[in-house]
C-alpha positions as CSV (number, residue, x, y, z in Angstrom):
1,X,-0.2,0.0,-0.2
2,X,1.4,3.5,-0.8
3,X,0.7,6.3,1.4
4,X,0.4,9.6,0.0
5,X,1.1,12.8,2.0
6,X,-0.4,16.0,1.1
7,X,1.9,18.8,1.9
8,X,-0.4,21.6,3.3
9,X,-0.1,25.3,2.4
10,X,2.2,27.3,4.9
11,X,-0.1,29.4,7.3
12,X,0.9,33.1,5.8
13,X,-2.2,34.6,7.6
14,X,-3.0,34.7,11.6
15,X,-5.1,36.5,14.4
16,X,-4.3,39.8,15.2
17,X,-4.5,38.5,18.5
18,X,-1.9,35.3,17.6
19,X,0.2,38.1,15.8
20,X,0.7,40.3,19.3
21,X,1.3,37.3,21.4
22,X,4.5,36.9,19.4
23,X,5.3,40.0,21.1
24,X,7.3,39.7,24.0
25,X,4.9,41.6,26.9
26,X,7.8,44.1,27.3
27,X,8.0,44.6,23.8
28,X,4.0,45.4,23.4
29,X,4.3,47.9,26.3
30,X,7.3,49.6,24.3
31,X,5.5,49.7,21.6
32,X,2.0,51.5,23.3
33,X,4.2,53.9,25.1
34,X,6.5,54.8,22.4
35,X,3.4,55.3,20.4
36,X,1.8,57.8,22.1
37,X,5.0,60.2,20.7
38,X,6.2,58.8,18.1
39,X,3.5,58.8,14.9
40,X,4.8,56.4,12.7
41,X,4.9,53.4,15.9
42,X,1.1,55.0,16.5
43,X,0.3,54.5,12.9
44,X,2.1,50.6,13.1
45,X,0.0,49.9,16.3
46,X,-3.3,51.5,14.8
47,X,-2.8,49.1,11.7
48,X,-2.4,46.0,13.3
49,X,-5.0,46.2,15.7
50,X,-7.8,47.7,13.3
51,X,-7.7,44.1,11.2
52,X,-8.5,41.1,13.2
53,X,-6.1,39.0,10.8
54,X,-2.2,39.9,9.8
55,X,-1.0,39.0,6.5
56,X,2.8,37.9,6.9
57,X,3.7,38.4,3.7
58,X,2.2,41.7,3.4
59,X,4.5,44.5,3.0
60,X,3.2,47.0,5.4
61,X,3.9,44.7,7.7
62,X,7.6,44.1,7.2
63,X,7.9,47.9,7.0
64,X,6.4,48.3,9.9
65,X,8.7,45.7,12.0
66,X,11.7,47.1,10.3
67,X,10.8,50.2,11.9
68,X,10.0,48.8,15.1
69,X,13.7,47.9,15.6
70,X,15.1,51.5,13.6
71,X,13.6,52.5,17.2
72,X,15.2,49.9,19.4
73,X,11.6,48.4,20.5
74,X,12.7,45.0,19.3
75,X,15.4,43.4,17.9
76,X,16.3,42.2,14.6
77,X,16.7,38.7,14.7
78,X,13.2,38.7,16.5
79,X,11.6,39.4,12.5
80,X,11.8,36.1,11.8
81,X,10.2,34.7,14.0
82,X,7.4,37.2,14.1
83,X,7.1,37.0,10.3
84,X,7.2,32.9,10.8
85,X,4.7,30.7,9.2
86,X,1.2,30.6,11.6
87,X,0.0,27.6,13.5
88,X,-3.3,25.5,13.2
89,X,-3.7,27.4,16.4
90,X,-2.9,31.0,14.8
91,X,-4.9,30.7,11.4
92,X,-7.2,33.2,10.6
């Protein structure tokens, strides 16, 4: 008997809450705090909160994370983790 394994496509759209949970609590607090005085961070934060889902391949998500690195909110090496494929539990 031959067993055929069907590969599922990568999960590249996850829920907003799943995406936000990928940040440490201290990082989420830093984002909210900085959003009070930095309009770009405010725009990034409001954009994330406005949608029930996050498309991990969306260029604006990548650009926003790069900006958060540039202002010291998250380390550069965290971007790969934040943009990694979602799990079944995170699927939108």
